[in-house]
Backbone atoms as SQL, in Angstrom:
CREATE TABLE atoms (id INTEGER PRIMARY KEY, chain TEXT, resi INTEGER, resn TEXT, atom TEXT, x REAL, y REAL, z REAL);
INSERT INTO atoms VALUES
  (1, 'A', 1, 'MET', 'N', 12.069, 5.661, -1.457),
  (2, 'A', 1, 'MET', 'CA', 11.123, 4.975, -0.520),
  (3, 'A', 1, 'MET', 'C', 11.205, 5.582, 0.835),
  (4, 'A', 2, 'ILE', 'N', 12.386, 6.025, 1.259),
  (5, 'A', 2, 'ILE', 'CA', 12.494, 6.668, 2.617),
  (6, 'A', 2, 'ILE', 'C', 11.739, 7.928, 2.631),
  (7, 'A', 3, 'ALA', 'N', 11.736, 8.703, 1.503),
  (8, 'A', 3, 'ALA', 'CA', 10.980, 9.970, 1.468),
  (9, 'A', 3, 'ALA', 'C', 9.489, 9.679, 1.636),
  (10, 'A', 4, 'VAL', 'N', 9.007, 8.598, 1.041),
  (11, 'A', 4, 'VAL', 'CA', 7.564, 8.245, 1.148),
  (12, 'A', 4, 'VAL', 'C', 7.268, 7.873, 2.627),
  (13, 'A', 5, 'ALA', 'N', 8.139, 7.067, 3.221),
  (14, 'A', 5, 'ALA', 'CA', 7.923, 6.702, 4.616),
  (15, 'A', 5, 'ALA', 'C', 7.934, 7.927, 5.555),
  (16, 'A', 6, 'ILE', 'N', 8.838, 8.871, 5.313),
  (17, 'A', 6, 'ILE', 'CA', 8.863, 10.081, 6.131),
  (18, 'A', 6, 'ILE', 'C', 7.589, 10.909, 5.892),
  (19, 'A', 7, 'ALA', 'N', 7.160, 10.980, 4.689),
  (20, 'A', 7, 'ALA', 'CA', 5.921, 11.772, 4.350),
  (21, 'A', 7, 'ALA', 'C', 4.721, 11.102, 5.059),
  (22, 'A', 8, 'ILE', 'N', 4.651, 9.791, 5.020),
  (23, 'A', 8, 'ILE', 'CA', 3.544, 9.102, 5.691),
  (24, 'A', 8, 'ILE', 'C', 3.591, 9.386, 7.195),
  (25, 'A', 9, 'LEU', 'N', 4.773, 9.255, 7.814),
  (26, 'A', 9, 'LEU', 'CA', 4.847, 9.556, 9.224),
  (27, 'A', 9, 'LEU', 'C', 4.514, 10.944, 9.566),
  (28, 'A', 10, 'LEU', 'N', 4.955, 11.955, 8.785),
  (29, 'A', 10, 'LEU', 'CA', 4.584, 13.290, 9.000),
  (30, 'A', 10, 'LEU', 'C', 3.066, 13.534, 8.892),
  (31, 'A', 11, 'GLY', 'N', 2.476, 12.900, 7.908),
  (32, 'A', 11, 'GLY', 'CA', 1.046, 12.964, 7.761),
  (33, 'A', 11, 'GLY', 'C', 0.273, 12.387, 8.912),
  (34, 'A', 12, 'ILE', 'N', 0.726, 11.304, 9.450),
  (35, 'A', 12, 'ILE', 'CA', 0.107, 10.689, 10.588),
  (36, 'A', 12, 'ILE', 'C', 0.241, 11.573, 11.777),
  (37, 'A', 13, 'ILE', 'N', 1.460, 12.115, 12.019),
  (38, 'A', 13, 'ILE', 'CA', 1.682, 13.021, 13.142),
  (39, 'A', 13, 'ILE', 'C', 0.829, 14.239, 13.044),
  (40, 'A', 14, 'ALA', 'N', 0.768, 14.829, 11.829),
  (41, 'A', 14, 'ALA', 'CA', -0.061, 16.035, 11.629),
  (42, 'A', 14, 'ALA', 'C', -1.514, 15.710, 11.847),
  (43, 'A', 15, 'GLY', 'N', -1.991, 14.524, 11.415),
  (44, 'A', 15, 'GLY', 'CA', -3.343, 14.143, 11.673),
  (45, 'A', 15, 'GLY', 'C', -3.655, 13.927, 13.108),
  (46, 'A', 16, 'LEU', 'N', -2.696, 13.501, 13.927),
  (47, 'A', 16, 'LEU', 'CA', -2.981, 13.292, 15.317),
  (48, 'A', 16, 'LEU', 'C', -2.986, 14.611, 16.117),
  (49, 'A', 17, 'PHE', 'N', -2.227, 15.569, 15.699),
  (50, 'A', 17, 'PHE', 'CA', -2.062, 16.766, 16.510),
  (51, 'A', 17, 'PHE', 'C', -2.784, 18.009, 15.968),
  (52, 'A', 18, 'VAL', 'N', -3.196, 18.029, 14.744),
  (53, 'A', 18, 'VAL', 'CA', -3.946, 19.162, 14.210),
  (54, 'A', 18, 'VAL', 'C', -5.418, 18.965, 14.511),
  (55, 'A', 19, 'PRO', 'N', -6.047, 19.956, 15.156),
  (56, 'A', 19, 'PRO', 'CA', -7.480, 19.791, 15.470),
  (57, 'A', 19, 'PRO', 'C', -8.321, 19.843, 14.218),
  (58, 'A', 20, 'TYR', 'N', -9.293, 18.991, 14.075),
  (59, 'A', 20, 'TYR', 'CA', -10.160, 18.983, 12.920),
  (60, 'A', 20, 'TYR', 'C', -11.563, 18.562, 13.312),
  (61, 'A', 21, 'ASN', 'N', -12.534, 19.040, 12.594),
  (62, 'A', 21, 'ASN', 'CA', -13.916, 18.632, 12.774),
  (63, 'A', 21, 'ASN', 'C', -14.494, 18.225, 11.473),
  (64, 'A', 22, 'LEU', 'N', -15.014, 17.004, 11.431),
  (65, 'A', 22, 'LEU', 'CA', -15.603, 16.478, 10.219),
  (66, 'A', 22, 'LEU', 'C', -17.159, 16.549, 10.394),
  (67, 'A', 23, 'SER', 'N', -17.834, 17.151, 9.447),
  (68, 'A', 23, 'SER', 'CA', -19.239, 17.174, 9.477),
  (69, 'A', 23, 'SER', 'C', -19.763, 15.913, 8.808),
  (70, 'A', 24, 'SER', 'N', -21.039, 15.648, 8.992),
  (71, 'A', 24, 'SER', 'CA', -21.606, 14.431, 8.345),
  (72, 'A', 24, 'SER', 'C', -21.618, 14.536, 6.837),
  (73, 'A', 25, 'GLU', 'N', -21.586, 15.800, 6.305),
  (74, 'A', 25, 'GLU', 'CA', -21.566, 15.923, 4.850),
  (75, 'A', 25, 'GLU', 'C', -20.189, 15.608, 4.234),
  (76, 'A', 26, 'THR', 'N', -19.139, 15.914, 4.975),
  (77, 'A', 26, 'THR', 'CA', -17.758, 15.711, 4.454),
  (78, 'A', 26, 'THR', 'C', -17.192, 14.367, 4.799),
  (79, 'A', 27, 'LEU', 'N', -17.785, 13.641, 5.704),
  (80, 'A', 27, 'LEU', 'CA', -17.231, 12.346, 6.141),
  (81, 'A', 27, 'LEU', 'C', -17.145, 11.339, 5.013),
  (82, 'A', 28, 'PRO', 'N', -18.129, 11.173, 4.134),
  (83, 'A', 28, 'PRO', 'CA', -17.936, 10.164, 3.042),
  (84, 'A', 28, 'PRO', 'C', -16.819, 10.506, 2.108),
  (85, 'A', 29, 'TYR', 'N', -16.578, 11.790, 1.852),
  (86, 'A', 29, 'TYR', 'CA', -15.476, 12.211, 0.958),
  (87, 'A', 29, 'TYR', 'C', -14.149, 11.922, 1.583),
  (88, 'A', 30, 'VAL', 'N', -14.005, 12.218, 2.849),
  (89, 'A', 30, 'VAL', 'CA', -12.753, 11.899, 3.550),
  (90, 'A', 30, 'VAL', 'C', -12.454, 10.421, 3.580),
  (91, 'A', 31, 'ALA', 'N', -13.501, 9.631, 3.824),
  (92, 'A', 31, 'ALA', 'CA', -13.377, 8.187, 3.919),
  (93, 'A', 31, 'ALA', 'C', -12.910, 7.603, 2.620),
  (94, 'A', 32, 'VAL', 'N', -13.528, 7.985, 1.504),
  (95, 'A', 32, 'VAL', 'CA', -13.048, 7.431, 0.200),
  (96, 'A', 32, 'VAL', 'C', -11.701, 7.985, -0.174),
  (97, 'A', 33, 'GLY', 'N', -11.401, 9.165, 0.215),
  (98, 'A', 33, 'GLY', 'CA', -10.062, 9.798, -0.053),
  (99, 'A', 33, 'GLY', 'C', -9.016, 8.969, 0.692),
  (100, 'A', 34, 'ILE', 'N', -9.272, 8.631, 1.926),
  (101, 'A', 34, 'ILE', 'CA', -8.313, 7.822, 2.721),
  (102, 'A', 34, 'ILE', 'C', -8.107, 6.461, 2.088),
  (103, 'A', 35, 'LEU', 'N', -9.226, 5.887, 1.700),
  (104, 'A', 35, 'LEU', 'CA', -9.182, 4.540, 1.096),
  (105, 'A', 35, 'LEU', 'C', -8.358, 4.563, -0.215),
  (106, 'A', 36, 'ALA', 'N', -8.546, 5.609, -1.030),
  (107, 'A', 36, 'ALA', 'CA', -7.822, 5.756, -2.303),
  (108, 'A', 36, 'ALA', 'C', -6.326, 5.969, -1.982),
  (109, 'A', 37, 'ALA', 'N', -6.012, 6.698, -0.928),
  (110, 'A', 37, 'ALA', 'CA', -4.630, 6.954, -0.547),
  (111, 'A', 37, 'ALA', 'C', -3.974, 5.629, -0.101),
  (112, 'A', 38, 'LEU', 'N', -4.686, 4.817, 0.658),
  (113, 'A', 38, 'LEU', 'CA', -4.188, 3.534, 1.116),
  (114, 'A', 38, 'LEU', 'C', -3.914, 2.657, -0.059),
  (115, 'A', 39, 'ASP', 'N', -4.811, 2.667, -1.090),
  (116, 'A', 39, 'ASP', 'CA', -4.583, 1.877, -2.294),
  (117, 'A', 39, 'ASP', 'C', -3.296, 2.314, -2.968),
  (118, 'A', 40, 'SER', 'N', -3.047, 3.603, -3.061),
  (119, 'A', 40, 'SER', 'CA', -1.777, 4.082, -3.669),
  (120, 'A', 40, 'SER', 'C', -0.558, 3.710, -2.845),
  (121, 'A', 41, 'ILE', 'N', -0.665, 3.744, -1.537),
  (122, 'A', 41, 'ILE', 'CA', 0.457, 3.381, -0.692),
  (123, 'A', 41, 'ILE', 'C', 0.828, 1.920, -0.844),
  (124, 'A', 42, 'PHE', 'N', -0.157, 1.027, -0.822),
  (125, 'A', 42, 'PHE', 'CA', 0.113, -0.381, -0.988),
  (126, 'A', 42, 'PHE', 'C', 0.614, -0.683, -2.412),
  (127, 'A', 43, 'GLY', 'N', 0.073, 0.019, -3.418),
  (128, 'A', 43, 'GLY', 'CA', 0.566, -0.066, -4.746),
  (129, 'A', 43, 'GLY', 'C', 2.028, 0.355, -4.898),
  (130, 'A', 44, 'GLY', 'N', 2.361, 1.470, -4.140),
  (131, 'A', 44, 'GLY', 'CA', 3.737, 1.919, -4.139),
  (132, 'A', 44, 'GLY', 'C', 4.676, 0.934, -3.489),
  (133, 'A', 45, 'ILE', 'N', 4.221, 0.311, -2.379),
  (134, 'A', 45, 'ILE', 'CA', 5.092, -0.690, -1.732),
  (135, 'A', 45, 'ILE', 'C', 5.335, -1.895, -2.687),
  (136, 'A', 46, 'TRP', 'N', 4.243, -2.326, -3.362),
  (137, 'A', 46, 'TRP', 'CA', 4.399, -3.448, -4.263),
  (138, 'A', 46, 'TRP', 'C', 5.305, -3.069, -5.471),
  (139, 'A', 47, 'ALA', 'N', 5.181, -1.852, -5.977),
  (140, 'A', 47, 'ALA', 'CA', 6.059, -1.411, -7.044),
  (141, 'A', 47, 'ALA', 'C', 7.491, -1.326, -6.582),
  (142, 'A', 48, 'ASN', 'N', 7.714, -0.911, -5.356),
  (143, 'A', 48, 'ASN', 'CA', 9.069, -0.866, -4.841),
  (144, 'A', 48, 'ASN', 'C', 9.722, -2.223, -4.697),
  (145, 'A', 49, 'LEU', 'N', 8.903, -3.204, -4.243),
  (146, 'A', 49, 'LEU', 'CA', 9.433, -4.566, -4.150),
  (147, 'A', 49, 'LEU', 'C', 9.786, -5.173, -5.518),
  (148, 'A', 50, 'ASN', 'N', 9.091, -4.702, -6.572),
  (149, 'A', 50, 'ASN', 'CA', 9.346, -5.153, -7.928),
  (150, 'A', 50, 'ASN', 'C', 10.349, -4.294, -8.616),
  (151, 'A', 51, 'LYS', 'N', 10.966, -3.360, -7.871),
  (152, 'A', 51, 'LYS', 'CA', 12.014, -2.422, -8.448),
  (153, 'A', 51, 'LYS', 'C', 11.429, -1.588, -9.569),
  (154, 'A', 52, 'ARG', 'N', 10.130, -1.193, -9.464),
  (155, 'A', 52, 'ARG', 'CA', 9.524, -0.363, -10.463),
  (156, 'A', 52, 'ARG', 'C', 8.966, 0.932, -9.898),
  (157, 'A', 53, 'PHE', 'N', 9.328, 1.278, -8.650),
  (158, 'A', 53, 'PHE', 'CA', 8.782, 2.479, -7.968),
  (159, 'A', 53, 'PHE', 'C', 9.364, 3.710, -8.580),
  (160, 'A', 54, 'LYS', 'N', 8.478, 4.628, -8.909),
  (161, 'A', 54, 'LYS', 'CA', 8.846, 5.958, -9.420),
  (162, 'A', 54, 'LYS', 'C', 8.023, 6.998, -8.570),
  (163, 'A', 55, 'VAL', 'N', 8.682, 7.955, -7.992),
  (164, 'A', 55, 'VAL', 'CA', 8.024, 8.913, -7.152),
  (165, 'A', 55, 'VAL', 'C', 6.977, 9.664, -7.893),
  (166, 'A', 56, 'VAL', 'N', 7.190, 10.092, -9.145),
  (167, 'A', 56, 'VAL', 'CA', 6.242, 10.846, -9.910),
  (168, 'A', 56, 'VAL', 'C', 5.005, 10.028, -10.165),
  (169, 'A', 57, 'MET', 'N', 5.190, 8.729, -10.459),
  (170, 'A', 57, 'MET', 'CA', 4.034, 7.836, -10.694),
  (171, 'A', 57, 'MET', 'C', 3.262, 7.704, -9.357),
  (172, 'A', 58, 'PHE', 'N', 3.944, 7.546, -8.279),
  (173, 'A', 58, 'PHE', 'CA', 3.268, 7.394, -6.984),
  (174, 'A', 58, 'PHE', 'C', 2.444, 8.596, -6.599),
  (175, 'A', 59, 'ILE', 'N', 3.035, 9.808, -6.730),
  (176, 'A', 59, 'ILE', 'CA', 2.344, 11.018, -6.370),
  (177, 'A', 59, 'ILE', 'C', 1.180, 11.280, -7.267),
  (178, 'A', 60, 'SER', 'N', 1.386, 11.061, -8.595),
  (179, 'A', 60, 'SER', 'CA', 0.297, 11.314, -9.500),
  (180, 'A', 60, 'SER', 'C', -0.849, 10.319, -9.304),
  (181, 'A', 61, 'GLY', 'N', -0.487, 9.068, -8.991),
  (182, 'A', 61, 'GLY', 'CA', -1.527, 8.044, -8.695),
  (183, 'A', 61, 'GLY', 'C', -2.247, 8.340, -7.407),
  (184, 'A', 62, 'LEU', 'N', -1.545, 8.818, -6.404),
  (185, 'A', 62, 'LEU', 'CA', -2.155, 9.160, -5.144),
  (186, 'A', 62, 'LEU', 'C', -3.175, 10.295, -5.338),
  (187, 'A', 63, 'VAL', 'N', -2.741, 11.347, -5.987),
  (188, 'A', 63, 'VAL', 'CA', -3.633, 12.514, -6.181),
  (189, 'A', 63, 'VAL', 'C', -4.814, 12.174, -7.051),
  (190, 'A', 64, 'SER', 'N', -4.552, 11.498, -8.243),
  (191, 'A', 64, 'SER', 'CA', -5.629, 11.194, -9.131),
  (192, 'A', 64, 'SER', 'C', -6.595, 10.198, -8.497),
  (193, 'A', 65, 'ASN', 'N', -6.121, 9.186, -7.781),
  (194, 'A', 65, 'ASN', 'CA', -7.038, 8.244, -7.137),
  (195, 'A', 65, 'ASN', 'C', -7.924, 8.912, -6.107),
  (196, 'A', 66, 'CYS', 'N', -7.367, 9.779, -5.311),
  (197, 'A', 66, 'CYS', 'CA', -8.117, 10.528, -4.309),
  (198, 'A', 66, 'CYS', 'C', -9.165, 11.418, -4.967),
  (199, 'A', 67, 'LEU', 'N', -8.735, 12.148, -5.956),
  (200, 'A', 67, 'LEU', 'CA', -9.693, 13.050, -6.628),
  (201, 'A', 67, 'LEU', 'C', -10.804, 12.338, -7.326),
  (202, 'A', 68, 'LEU', 'N', -10.468, 11.276, -8.019),
  (203, 'A', 68, 'LEU', 'CA', -11.479, 10.421, -8.671),
  (204, 'A', 68, 'LEU', 'C', -12.470, 9.790, -7.688),
  (205, 'A', 69, 'ALA', 'N', -11.980, 9.274, -6.611),
  (206, 'A', 69, 'ALA', 'CA', -12.859, 8.712, -5.568),
  (207, 'A', 69, 'ALA', 'C', -13.811, 9.763, -4.980),
  (208, 'A', 70, 'ILE', 'N', -13.256, 10.942, -4.742),
  (209, 'A', 70, 'ILE', 'CA', -14.136, 12.055, -4.192),
  (210, 'A', 70, 'ILE', 'C', -15.109, 12.520, -5.236),
  (211, 'A', 71, 'LEU', 'N', -14.675, 12.629, -6.515),
  (212, 'A', 71, 'LEU', 'CA', -15.573, 12.991, -7.557),
  (213, 'A', 71, 'LEU', 'C', -16.685, 11.953, -7.740),
  (214, 'A', 72, 'PHE', 'N', -16.413, 10.674, -7.769),
  (215, 'A', 72, 'PHE', 'CA', -17.455, 9.686, -7.856),
  (216, 'A', 72, 'PHE', 'C', -18.441, 9.787, -6.709),
  (217, 'A', 73, 'THR', 'N', -17.931, 9.983, -5.498),
  (218, 'A', 73, 'THR', 'CA', -18.799, 10.102, -4.369),
  (219, 'A', 73, 'THR', 'C', -19.688, 11.336, -4.464),
  (220, 'A', 74, 'PHE', 'N', -19.108, 12.474, -4.911),
  (221, 'A', 74, 'PHE', 'CA', -19.851, 13.668, -5.114),
  (222, 'A', 74, 'PHE', 'C', -20.942, 13.549, -6.163),
  (223, 'A', 75, 'MET', 'N', -20.556, 12.919, -7.321),
  (224, 'A', 75, 'MET', 'CA', -21.546, 12.716, -8.363),
  (225, 'A', 75, 'MET', 'C', -22.694, 11.784, -7.889),
  (226, 'A', 76, 'GLY', 'N', -22.328, 10.774, -7.186),
  (227, 'A', 76, 'GLY', 'CA', -23.309, 9.876, -6.639),
  (228, 'A', 76, 'GLY', 'C', -24.274, 10.553, -5.690),
  (229, 'A', 77, 'ASN', 'N', -23.750, 11.413, -4.833),
  (230, 'A', 77, 'ASN', 'CA', -24.633, 12.185, -3.944),
  (231, 'A', 77, 'ASN', 'C', -25.539, 13.110, -4.695),
  (232, 'A', 78, 'LYS', 'N', -25.064, 13.735, -5.731),
  (233, 'A', 78, 'LYS', 'CA', -25.914, 14.607, -6.564),
  (234, 'A', 78, 'LYS', 'C', -26.971, 13.870, -7.331),
  (235, 'A', 79, 'LEU', 'N', -26.660, 12.619, -7.714),
  (236, 'A', 79, 'LEU', 'CA', -27.623, 11.806, -8.462),
  (237, 'A', 79, 'LEU', 'C', -28.532, 11.005, -7.568),
  (238, 'A', 80, 'GLY', 'N', -28.209, 11.024, -6.266),
  (239, 'A', 80, 'GLY', 'CA', -29.014, 10.205, -5.301),
  (240, 'A', 80, 'GLY', 'C', -28.639, 8.746, -5.303),
  (241, 'A', 81, 'ILE', 'N', -27.423, 8.380, -5.795),
  (242, 'A', 81, 'ILE', 'CA', -26.958, 6.990, -5.869),
  (243, 'A', 81, 'ILE', 'C', -25.738, 6.971, -4.933),
  (244, 'A', 82, 'ASP', 'N', -25.616, 5.845, -4.221),
  (245, 'A', 82, 'ASP', 'CA', -24.477, 5.709, -3.319),
  (246, 'A', 82, 'ASP', 'C', -23.292, 5.127, -4.076),
  (247, 'A', 83, 'LEU', 'N', -22.621, 5.962, -4.868),
  (248, 'A', 83, 'LEU', 'CA', -21.430, 5.531, -5.601),
  (249, 'A', 83, 'LEU', 'C', -20.237, 5.362, -4.724),
  (250, 'A', 84, 'SER', 'N', -20.281, 5.857, -3.502),
  (251, 'A', 84, 'SER', 'CA', -19.170, 5.684, -2.573),
  (252, 'A', 84, 'SER', 'C', -19.002, 4.201, -2.258),
  (253, 'A', 85, 'LEU', 'N', -20.078, 3.460, -2.303),
  (254, 'A', 85, 'LEU', 'CA', -19.980, 2.035, -2.064),
  (255, 'A', 85, 'LEU', 'C', -19.190, 1.360, -3.194),
  (256, 'A', 86, 'ALA', 'N', -19.405, 1.797, -4.435),
  (257, 'A', 86, 'ALA', 'CA', -18.623, 1.272, -5.530),
  (258, 'A', 86, 'ALA', 'C', -17.149, 1.594, -5.408),
  (259, 'A', 87, 'VAL', 'N', -16.862, 2.813, -4.951),
  (260, 'A', 87, 'VAL', 'CA', -15.470, 3.236, -4.734),
  (261, 'A', 87, 'VAL', 'C', -14.822, 2.357, -3.629),
  (262, 'A', 88, 'VAL', 'N', -15.575, 2.115, -2.569),
  (263, 'A', 88, 'VAL', 'CA', -15.024, 1.277, -1.483),
  (264, 'A', 88, 'VAL', 'C', -14.745, -0.126, -2.025),
  (265, 'A', 89, 'VAL', 'N', -15.676, -0.676, -2.788),
  (266, 'A', 89, 'VAL', 'CA', -15.433, -2.028, -3.275),
  (267, 'A', 89, 'VAL', 'C', -14.196, -2.094, -4.224),
  (268, 'A', 90, 'VAL', 'N', -14.131, -1.153, -5.125),
  (269, 'A', 90, 'VAL', 'CA', -12.977, -1.177, -6.070),
  (270, 'A', 90, 'VAL', 'C', -11.643, -0.981, -5.370),
  (271, 'A', 91, 'PHE', 'N', -11.520, 0.040, -4.502),
  (272, 'A', 91, 'PHE', 'CA', -10.289, 0.253, -3.865),
  (273, 'A', 91, 'PHE', 'C', -10.031, -0.833, -2.788),
  (274, 'A', 92, 'GLY', 'N', -11.053, -1.366, -2.152),
  (275, 'A', 92, 'GLY', 'CA', -10.857, -2.451, -1.240),
  (276, 'A', 92, 'GLY', 'C', -10.251, -3.699, -1.930),
  (277, 'A', 93, 'VAL', 'N', -10.791, -4.039, -3.079),
  (278, 'A', 93, 'VAL', 'CA', -10.257, -5.184, -3.803),
  (279, 'A', 93, 'VAL', 'C', -8.838, -4.948, -4.204),
  (280, 'A', 94, 'ARG', 'N', -8.515, -3.709, -4.670),
  (281, 'A', 94, 'ARG', 'CA', -7.136, -3.405, -5.127),
  (282, 'A', 94, 'ARG', 'C', -6.166, -3.485, -3.944),
  (283, 'A', 95, 'ILE', 'N', -6.624, -3.005, -2.763),
  (284, 'A', 95, 'ILE', 'CA', -5.761, -3.033, -1.561),
  (285, 'A', 95, 'ILE', 'C', -5.478, -4.478, -1.180),
  (286, 'A', 96, 'PHE', 'N', -6.523, -5.333, -1.162),
  (287, 'A', 96, 'PHE', 'CA', -6.320, -6.728, -0.779),
  (288, 'A', 96, 'PHE', 'C', -5.442, -7.426, -1.823),
  (289, 'A', 97, 'ASN', 'N', -5.598, -7.138, -3.128),
  (290, 'A', 97, 'ASN', 'CA', -4.699, -7.751, -4.087),
  (291, 'A', 97, 'ASN', 'C', -3.276, -7.364, -3.911),
  (292, 'A', 98, 'ASN', 'N', -3.040, -6.041, -3.702),
  (293, 'A', 98, 'ASN', 'CA', -1.671, -5.588, -3.458),
  (294, 'A', 98, 'ASN', 'C', -1.084, -6.184, -2.215),
  (295, 'A', 99, 'LEU', 'N', -1.853, -6.250, -1.149),
  (296, 'A', 99, 'LEU', 'CA', -1.436, -6.798, 0.107),
  (297, 'A', 99, 'LEU', 'C', -1.080, -8.285, -0.040),
  (298, 'A', 100, 'SER', 'N', -1.908, -9.013, -0.752),
  (299, 'A', 100, 'SER', 'CA', -1.620, -10.444, -0.921),
  (300, 'A', 100, 'SER', 'C', -0.371, -10.646, -1.780),
  (301, 'A', 101, 'SER', 'N', -0.167, -9.801, -2.796),
  (302, 'A', 101, 'SER', 'CA', 1.054, -9.882, -3.585),
  (303, 'A', 101, 'SER', 'C', 2.309, -9.561, -2.757),
  (304, 'A', 102, 'ILE', 'N', 2.180, -8.568, -1.914),
  (305, 'A', 102, 'ILE', 'CA', 3.307, -8.202, -1.044),
  (306, 'A', 102, 'ILE', 'C', 3.621, -9.366, -0.095),
  (307, 'A', 103, 'ARG', 'N', 2.594, -9.940, 0.521),
  (308, 'A', 103, 'ARG', 'CA', 2.767, -11.022, 1.418),
  (309, 'A', 103, 'ARG', 'C', 3.401, -12.257, 0.728),
  (310, 'A', 104, 'ARG', 'N', 2.904, -12.590, -0.448),
  (311, 'A', 104, 'ARG', 'CA', 3.433, -13.694, -1.207),
  (312, 'A', 104, 'ARG', 'C', 4.919, -13.476, -1.561),
  (313, 'A', 105, 'TYR', 'N', 5.221, -12.280, -1.998),
  (314, 'A', 105, 'TYR', 'CA', 6.603, -11.943, -2.361),
  (315, 'A', 105, 'TYR', 'C', 7.527, -12.062, -1.134),
  (316, 'A', 106, 'LEU', 'N', 7.108, -11.516, 0.015),
  (317, 'A', 106, 'LEU', 'CA', 7.928, -11.601, 1.202),
  (318, 'A', 106, 'LEU', 'C', 8.180, -13.033, 1.720),
  (319, 'A', 107, 'PHE', 'N', 7.106, -13.878, 1.655),
  (320, 'A', 107, 'PHE', 'CA', 7.247, -15.265, 2.059),
  (321, 'A', 107, 'PHE', 'C', 8.198, -15.993, 1.118),
  (322, 'A', 108, 'GLU', 'N', 8.039, -15.802, -0.211),
  (323, 'A', 108, 'GLU', 'CA', 8.938, -16.441, -1.151),
  (324, 'A', 108, 'GLU', 'C', 10.362, -16.012, -0.979),
  (325, 'A', 109, 'ARG', 'N', 10.538, -14.748, -0.750),
  (326, 'A', 109, 'ARG', 'CA', 11.942, -14.228, -0.457),
  (327, 'A', 109, 'ARG', 'C', 12.507, -14.829, 0.816),
  (328, 'A', 110, 'TYR', 'N', 11.652, -14.948, 1.841),
  (329, 'A', 110, 'TYR', 'CA', 12.145, -15.560, 3.117),
  (330, 'A', 110, 'TYR', 'C', 12.515, -16.981, 2.904),
  (331, 'A', 111, 'TYR', 'N', 11.733, -17.744, 2.209),
  (332, 'A', 111, 'TYR', 'CA', 12.039, -19.154, 1.978),
  (333, 'A', 111, 'TYR', 'C', 13.216, -19.360, 1.060),
  (334, 'A', 112, 'ARG', 'N', 13.390, -18.476, 0.104),
  (335, 'A', 112, 'ARG', 'CA', 14.616, -18.515, -0.760),
  (336, 'A', 112, 'ARG', 'C', 15.892, -18.308, 0.053),
  (337, 'A', 113, 'ILE', 'N', 15.831, -17.299, 0.926),
  (338, 'A', 113, 'ILE', 'CA', 17.002, -17.034, 1.789),
  (339, 'A', 113, 'ILE', 'C', 17.246, -18.178, 2.737),
  (340, 'A', 114, 'LYS', 'N', 16.160, -18.718, 3.324),
  (341, 'A', 114, 'LYS', 'CA', 16.308, -19.827, 4.252),
  (342, 'A', 114, 'LYS', 'C', 16.867, -21.044, 3.506),
  (343, 'A', 115, 'LYS', 'N', 16.449, -21.312, 2.304),
  (344, 'A', 115, 'LYS', 'CA', 16.972, -22.479, 1.530),
  (345, 'A', 115, 'LYS', 'C', 18.435, -22.232, 1.211),
  (346, 'A', 116, 'ARG', 'N', 18.827, -20.954, 0.847),
  (347, 'A', 116, 'ARG', 'CA', 20.209, -20.682, 0.522),
  (348, 'A', 116, 'ARG', 'C', 21.117, -20.874, 1.767),
  (349, 'A', 117, 'LYS', 'N', 20.628, -20.429, 2.906),
  (350, 'A', 117, 'LYS', 'CA', 21.391, -20.623, 4.140),
  (351, 'A', 117, 'LYS', 'C', 21.565, -22.139, 4.463),
  (352, 'A', 118, 'GLN', 'N', 20.482, -22.881, 4.267),
  (353, 'A', 118, 'GLN', 'CA', 20.552, -24.340, 4.531),
  (354, 'A', 118, 'GLN', 'C', 21.587, -24.995, 3.626),
  (355, 'A', 119, 'LYS', 'N', 21.633, -24.587, 2.349),
  (356, 'A', 119, 'LYS', 'CA', 22.580, -25.190, 1.435),
  (357, 'A', 119, 'LYS', 'C', 24.016, -24.797, 1.858),
  (358, 'A', 120, 'TYR', 'N', 24.204, -23.562, 2.316),
  (359, 'A', 120, 'TYR', 'CA', 25.484, -23.111, 2.768),
  (360, 'A', 120, 'TYR', 'C', 25.926, -23.902, 3.979),
  (361, 'A', 121, 'ILE', 'N', 25.024, -24.144, 4.898),
  (362, 'A', 121, 'ILE', 'CA', 25.318, -24.987, 6.093),
  (363, 'A', 121, 'ILE', 'C', 25.721, -26.356, 5.741),
  (364, 'A', 122, 'GLU', 'N', 24.906, -26.962, 4.808),
  (365, 'A', 122, 'GLU', 'CA', 25.237, -28.317, 4.373),
  (366, 'A', 122, 'GLU', 'C', 26.576, -28.409, 3.649),
  (367, 'A', 123, 'ALA', 'N', 26.891, -27.376, 2.802),
  (368, 'A', 123, 'ALA', 'CA', 28.207, -27.376, 2.136),
  (369, 'A', 123, 'ALA', 'C', 29.340, -27.236, 3.099),
  (370, 'A', 124, 'ALA', 'N', 29.118, -26.452, 4.121),
  (371, 'A', 124, 'ALA', 'CA', 30.148, -26.267, 5.107),
  (372, 'A', 124, 'ALA', 'C', 30.372, -27.556, 5.928),
  (373, 'A', 125, 'ALA', 'N', 29.284, -28.277, 6.170),
  (374, 'A', 125, 'ALA', 'CA', 29.445, -29.508, 6.902),
  (375, 'A', 125, 'ALA', 'C', 30.141, -30.587, 6.075),
  (376, 'A', 126, 'VAL', 'N', 29.897, -30.614, 4.735),
  (377, 'A', 126, 'VAL', 'CA', 30.569, -31.572, 3.844),
  (378, 'A', 126, 'VAL', 'C', 32.026, -31.220, 3.789),
  (379, 'A', 127, 'GLU', 'N', 32.387, -29.909, 3.726),
  (380, 'A', 127, 'GLU', 'CA', 33.820, -29.525, 3.707),
  (381, 'A', 127, 'GLU', 'C', 34.490, -29.922, 4.989),
  (382, 'A', 128, 'GLU', 'N', 33.798, -29.760, 6.068),
  (383, 'A', 128, 'GLU', 'CA', 34.373, -30.075, 7.402),
  (384, 'A', 128, 'GLU', 'C', 34.601, -31.622, 7.514),
  (385, 'A', 129, 'ASP', 'N', 33.697, -32.431, 6.963),
  (386, 'A', 129, 'ASP', 'CA', 33.840, -33.846, 6.948),
  (387, 'A', 129, 'ASP', 'C', 35.034, -34.264, 6.047),
  (388, 'A', 130, 'ASP', 'N', 35.147, -33.566, 4.896),
  (389, 'A', 130, 'ASP', 'CA', 36.281, -33.879, 3.973),
  (390, 'A', 130, 'ASP', 'C', 37.633, -33.586, 4.630),
  (391, 'A', 131, 'GLU', 'N', 37.693, -32.516, 5.409),
  (392, 'A', 131, 'GLU', 'CA', 38.953, -32.138, 6.099),
  (393, 'A', 131, 'GLU', 'C', 39.327, -33.157, 7.178),
  (394, 'A', 132, 'ASN', 'N', 38.362, -33.785, 7.775),
  (395, 'A', 132, 'ASN', 'CA', 38.643, -34.732, 8.802),
  (396, 'A', 132, 'ASN', 'C', 38.900, -36.086, 8.228);
């Protein structure tokens, strides 16, 4: 997971400092590629929280999602249909589902830890009363 975080940070830094020009023709492809990458990132975070994260699965999913999204957008442009909208909807739904699962998991974990601490405090108070 640390390797993934380092790779993401390096990618962000490279994106900020490497000069680039996007034409109006390439912009839809970059947009759906970024959305597909975000879907893979949130899916990887969710898999890591469930102790099912595998780097090979993450990288293959990242590459295949990006390529498929770009291919759909390209095919849609050639057919005169805006398939990039379908890609945005599908990956958007997946991102929101992963994000809600991550949020739910983190809240449940927080409340489990909070409940465990409260039981520990109560048990310590009972022991203290018994000693007095």
